[in-house]
One Martini backbone bead per residue (centre of mass of N, CA, C, O) as a GRO file, in nm:
protein
  136
    1UNK     BB    1  15.058 -15.928   6.053
    2UNK     BB    2  15.016 -15.649   6.177
    3UNK     BB    3  14.715 -15.636   6.138
    4UNK     BB    4  14.639 -15.885   6.311
    5UNK     BB    5  14.773 -15.778   6.573
    6UNK     BB    6  14.591 -15.529   6.591
    7UNK     BB    7  14.314 -15.664   6.570
    8UNK     BB    8  14.389 -15.868   6.832
    9UNK     BB    9  14.585 -15.728   7.035
   10UNK     BB   10  14.867 -15.858   6.958
   11UNK     BB   11  15.156 -16.000   6.902
   12UNK     BB   12  15.354 -16.132   6.672
   13UNK     BB   13  15.476 -16.352   6.848
   14UNK     BB   14  15.208 -16.479   6.924
   15UNK     BB   15  15.126 -16.558   6.630
   16UNK     BB   16  15.396 -16.745   6.600
   17UNK     BB   17  15.464 -16.882   6.891
   18UNK     BB   18  15.698 -16.760   7.067
   19UNK     BB   19  15.476 -16.667   7.267
   20UNK     BB   20  15.225 -16.625   7.541
   21UNK     BB   21  15.216 -16.336   7.509
   22UNK     BB   22  14.993 -16.107   7.404
   23UNK     BB   23  15.178 -15.874   7.507
   24UNK     BB   24  15.409 -15.613   7.396
   25UNK     BB   25  15.573 -15.401   7.616
   26UNK     BB   26  15.723 -15.081   7.551
   27UNK     BB   27  15.844 -14.938   7.837
   28UNK     BB   28  15.946 -14.680   7.995
   29UNK     BB   29  16.066 -14.647   8.300
   30UNK     BB   30  15.983 -14.346   8.355
   31UNK     BB   31  15.660 -14.407   8.313
   32UNK     BB   32  15.624 -14.583   8.592
   33UNK     BB   33  15.695 -14.440   8.864
   34UNK     BB   34  15.957 -14.527   9.013
   35UNK     BB   35  16.185 -14.587   9.199
   36UNK     BB   36  16.521 -14.585   9.197
   37UNK     BB   37  16.557 -14.877   9.272
   38UNK     BB   38  16.369 -14.999   9.054
   39UNK     BB   39  16.519 -14.878   8.814
   40UNK     BB   40  16.796 -15.010   8.870
   41UNK     BB   41  16.696 -15.301   8.844
   42UNK     BB   42  16.571 -15.281   8.555
   43UNK     BB   43  16.859 -15.164   8.428
   44UNK     BB   44  17.017 -15.395   8.483
   45UNK     BB   45  17.215 -15.612   8.291
   46UNK     BB   46  17.091 -15.882   8.474
   47UNK     BB   47  16.776 -15.873   8.465
   48UNK     BB   48  16.715 -16.071   8.239
   49UNK     BB   49  16.828 -16.327   8.372
   50UNK     BB   50  16.621 -16.318   8.605
   51UNK     BB   51  16.367 -16.346   8.424
   52UNK     BB   52  16.458 -16.613   8.290
   53UNK     BB   53  16.465 -16.779   8.563
   54UNK     BB   54  16.163 -16.733   8.625
   55UNK     BB   55  16.040 -16.858   8.370
   56UNK     BB   56  16.167 -17.141   8.409
   57UNK     BB   57  16.022 -17.190   8.675
   58UNK     BB   58  15.726 -17.149   8.592
   59UNK     BB   59  15.743 -17.332   8.309
   60UNK     BB   60  15.936 -17.582   8.348
   61UNK     BB   61  16.147 -17.614   8.090
   62UNK     BB   62  16.375 -17.834   8.236
   63UNK     BB   63  16.236 -18.096   8.358
   64UNK     BB   64  16.288 -18.323   8.151
   65UNK     BB   65  16.601 -18.318   8.169
   66UNK     BB   66  16.617 -18.359   8.475
   67UNK     BB   67  16.457 -18.624   8.489
   68UNK     BB   68  16.651 -18.781   8.315
   69UNK     BB   69  16.904 -18.757   8.483
   70UNK     BB   70  16.778 -18.871   8.752
   71UNK     BB   71  16.718 -19.151   8.624
   72UNK     BB   72  16.990 -19.234   8.556
   73UNK     BB   73  17.122 -19.222   8.843
   74UNK     BB   74  16.920 -19.427   8.970
   75UNK     BB   75  16.973 -19.661   8.779
   76UNK     BB   76  17.275 -19.685   8.847
   77UNK     BB   77  17.239 -19.737   9.150
   78UNK     BB   78  17.072 -19.995   9.126
   79UNK     BB   79  17.273 -20.161   8.952
   80UNK     BB   80  17.498 -20.155   9.154
   81UNK     BB   81  17.352 -20.290   9.383
   82UNK     BB   82  17.284 -20.552   9.232
   83UNK     BB   83  17.560 -20.638   9.111
   84UNK     BB   84  17.744 -20.571   9.392
   85UNK     BB   85  17.602 -20.574   9.667
   86UNK     BB   86  17.542 -20.275   9.760
   87UNK     BB   87  17.457 -20.087  10.079
   88UNK     BB   88  17.670 -19.878  10.127
   89UNK     BB   89  17.649 -19.537  10.169
   90UNK     BB   90  17.982 -19.494  10.160
   91UNK     BB   91  18.002 -19.531   9.885
   92UNK     BB   92  18.135 -19.340   9.638
   93UNK     BB   93  17.949 -19.398   9.397
   94UNK     BB   94  17.679 -19.374   9.541
   95UNK     BB   95  17.717 -19.100   9.658
   96UNK     BB   96  17.752 -18.949   9.395
   97UNK     BB   97  17.471 -19.034   9.275
   98UNK     BB   98  17.294 -18.912   9.515
   99UNK     BB   99  17.423 -18.617   9.480
  100UNK     BB  100  17.329 -18.583   9.169
  101UNK     BB  101  17.057 -18.540   9.242
  102UNK     BB  102  16.795 -18.315   9.148
  103UNK     BB  103  16.621 -18.051   9.280
  104UNK     BB  104  16.430 -17.873   9.092
  105UNK     BB  105  16.318 -17.647   9.264
  106UNK     BB  106  16.575 -17.574   9.419
  107UNK     BB  107  16.738 -17.497   9.180
  108UNK     BB  108  16.569 -17.278   9.044
  109UNK     BB  109  16.557 -17.094   9.294
  110UNK     BB  110  16.865 -17.056   9.311
  111UNK     BB  111  16.903 -16.902   9.045
  112UNK     BB  112  16.732 -16.666   9.121
  113UNK     BB  113  16.884 -16.576   9.391
  114UNK     BB  114  17.168 -16.545   9.259
  115UNK     BB  115  17.085 -16.313   9.060
  116UNK     BB  116  16.971 -16.119   9.265
  117UNK     BB  117  17.219 -16.095   9.445
  118UNK     BB  118  17.407 -15.977   9.230
  119UNK     BB  119  17.245 -15.723   9.185
  120UNK     BB  120  17.247 -15.611   9.478
  121UNK     BB  121  17.558 -15.602   9.506
  122UNK     BB  122  17.614 -15.406   9.274
  123UNK     BB  123  17.431 -15.175   9.385
  124UNK     BB  124  17.573 -15.147   9.649
  125UNK     BB  125  17.849 -15.080   9.543
  126UNK     BB  126  17.760 -14.829   9.374
  127UNK     BB  127  17.676 -14.668   9.643
  128UNK     BB  128  17.944 -14.658   9.776
  129UNK     BB  129  18.078 -14.476   9.536
  130UNK     BB  130  17.812 -14.299   9.571
  131UNK     BB  131  17.720 -14.038   9.709
  132UNK     BB  132  17.474 -13.891   9.866
  133UNK     BB  133  17.236 -13.662   9.785
  134UNK     BB  134  17.141 -13.359   9.866
  135UNK     BB  135  16.852 -13.136   9.962
  136UNK     BB  136  16.952 -12.822   9.856
   0.00000   0.00000   0.00000
């Protein structure tokens, strides 16, 4: 497998179908010549969760499950309206069902922003505790 991966210049994970990425680059952060802020971001313990959330958003990996849940909520709402002849939007059950429908794009972007905000808050707090170093 290693010989095939080397011959085709792809990762073994790509050959096994584990990933769509042709290359798996293990690059040390220091070799990227990034600013200290970028290095801190990349080395943060929650950075992988941020990347995972971005990947889920880009690949739309959970859309089928979310669509199924939304369909169930909408079906329940329609059935209740028909069976009970309820049109009142203030009905508690209908209100609950309508508010339970998930806007997939909004939810996935929210997950990304929450993870990013957590990392930024952690880094900001860490900088408050560590005084800046002078250039003497």
